[in-house]
C-alpha positions as CSV (number, residue, x, y, z in Angstrom):
1,M,-24.6,-2.2,10.2
2,R,-22.2,0.7,9.5
3,A,-19.1,0.4,7.5
4,K,-15.8,0.0,9.4
5,P,-14.4,3.0,11.1
6,I,-11.8,4.9,9.0
7,L,-8.6,6.1,10.6
8,Y,-6.8,8.7,8.6
9,I,-3.1,8.6,9.4
10,K,0.3,9.9,8.2
11,R,3.2,7.4,8.1
12,G,5.7,8.2,10.9
13,C,3.2,10.1,13.0
14,P,3.7,9.0,16.6
15,W,0.1,9.8,17.6
16,C,-1.1,7.7,14.7
17,R,1.0,4.7,15.8
18,E,-0.5,5.1,19.3
19,A,-4.0,5.3,17.9
20,V,-3.6,2.2,15.7
21,A,-2.2,0.3,18.7
22,W,-5.1,1.4,20.9
23,F,-7.7,0.2,18.3
24,Q,-5.8,-3.1,18.0
25,K,-5.7,-3.6,21.7
26,H,-9.5,-3.1,21.9
27,G,-10.2,-5.3,18.9
28,V,-11.6,-2.6,16.7
29,D,-11.3,-3.4,13.0
30,I,-10.4,-0.1,11.3
31,D,-9.8,0.9,7.7
32,L,-6.4,2.7,7.6
33,K,-6.1,5.5,5.1
34,D,-2.7,7.2,4.8
35,V,-3.3,10.8,3.7
36,N,0.3,11.2,2.4
37,I,-0.1,8.4,-0.1
38,S,-3.5,9.3,-1.5
39,R,-4.7,12.8,-2.3
40,S,-8.3,11.4,-2.3
41,N,-7.8,10.2,1.3
42,L,-6.6,13.7,2.3
43,Q,-9.5,15.4,0.5
44,R,-12.0,13.1,2.2
45,M,-10.4,13.7,5.7
46,V,-10.6,17.5,5.1
47,E,-14.2,17.1,3.9
48,V,-15.4,15.3,7.0
49,S,-13.2,17.0,9.6
50,G,-12.4,20.5,8.3
51,Q,-8.7,20.1,9.0
52,T,-5.5,18.3,7.8
53,L,-4.1,16.9,11.0
54,T,-3.9,13.2,12.0
55,P,-5.0,10.9,13.4
56,T,-8.5,11.5,12.5
57,M,-11.3,8.9,12.9
58,E,-14.5,8.8,10.9
59,Y,-17.4,6.5,11.8
60,G,-20.6,7.6,10.2
61,D,-21.3,11.1,11.7
62,F,-18.9,10.5,14.6
63,V,-15.6,12.2,13.7
64,V,-12.7,12.9,16.1
65,A,-9.9,14.9,14.5
66,D,-6.3,15.4,15.5
67,F,-6.5,13.4,18.7
68,S,-4.4,11.7,21.3
69,V,-5.6,8.4,22.7
70,D,-6.8,10.2,25.9
71,E,-8.8,12.7,23.8
72,F,-10.3,9.9,21.8
73,V,-11.3,8.1,25.0
74,D,-12.9,11.4,26.2
75,A,-14.9,11.7,23.0
76,L,-16.1,8.1,23.3
77,S,-17.2,8.7,26.9
78,E,-19.6,11.3,25.4
79,A,-20.9,8.8,22.8
80,P,-21.7,5.6,24.5
81,E,-23.7,4.3,21.5
82,I,-20.6,4.6,19.3
83,R,-18.6,2.8,22.0
84,R,-21.1,-0.1,22.0
85,E,-21.2,-0.3,18.2
86,L,-17.4,-0.5,18.2
87,G,-17.5,-3.2,20.8
88,I,-15.4,-1.2,23.3
89,G,-16.0,-1.9,27.0
90,D,-17.1,0.6,29.6
91,H,-13.9,0.8,31.6
92,L,-11.7,2.9,29.2
93,E,-10.1,4.8,32.0
94,D,-8.1,1.6,32.8
95,D,-6.0,2.1,29.7
């Protein structure tokens, strides 16, 4: 089994708050990493995503950078195996 998904955030970021709420709603256990608090978190996020914007989610090779919830749902629709691993149902358009 893979490690928990990592969600890179910045405190006060409204898109980050929406992403955290969405993951909680869907019962996805995430590892939150605030890139403003830890330089190593920022460096890792840049390493895996090539950019500095949040929210950014890393789950193995599946990385979605600088996303809104709708953009994340679109990315999941292209990766059904990831959706299943995360335990997220098939009817994401209902959100």
